[in-house]
N, C-alpha and C positions, 0 to 999 in steps of 0.2 A: 947597931937594931934600928938605930934612929934611920937609918940608909934605907933597910928592909921595910921600913913601917911609911917612907916617903915611896917606894915604888911599889906597892901595897896599893896607896891614896889615889897615886895618880892611874893606875892602870885602873881603875874605876872610877875615875873622874869623867869621862864620856857618859855611861849608864846615869850620871846623877845629873847628867844636863839635858839629857831628853825632855823634852815635854810633853806635857801632859795632850791628849785630844779634846783639847778644848776650841767649838765652834766659833765660839763670841770673841774670841783673841782675835778672829779675822772683821772686826767691826773696823778696825782699824783702815779695811780696804773697802769700806762701803761707800764712801765721796768719787772713789775711781772706777767703781762698778756702778753705780748708780746714776751718775751724774759726768759718768767717763773723764773724772779729771784726774791729770797726772798723778801716781803712785808716791804716795809719799816716803820719806824711810822708814819709816816704824811698819805701814804697809808692808814694805816688801821685807820687811825682819818676821814679820808674826807670819806672811807667807815661807819664809823658807823655815819656821818655826816648825810650824805648822802641816809641814810637804808630807813628812811619814804618814799623817792620819789622812790624807788629801782618798786612799780609794775607803776607810774605812767612811767618811761622807759623802762618796760617791754612792756606796750603798742604802744609806737611809734616806728614803724616799723625802722628808722636810727637807734635805739638805743638798743630794743631788743634783739641783739646777743651777746652783750656787759653781759646782764644780765641772765646768764646760769649759771649752774652745771658746766662746765667745768673751766671757767671762776673762779666759786668762789674757786672751787680747789687750784685752783696756786694761791688764797691768804687766804687759808683754818686757816692761822698761824693769821688772824686780827676777828676769830670768827663770822665773819658775816653772815648769814643764807640765800641762794636761796629764793626770797619772794612765798608766795604761793598766788596768788591774782586770 
């Protein structure tokens, strides 16, 4: 029973880890985008966490300007791609 319960919990773990789409999480990258400073580890982590949300952000008129090739070049060290939506 314990083994079965562990297997069920592990199979559901990835869905629990998914981040909610929250553009304010990207504030960690503001110094990189606005002041062209190298991205911090926290910035890169937040970009990777929010990457599944980029197409949603790109559709939002108030956010789409931030999800563009020019800004992604500023955080290129994070190795996050511009979404193709």
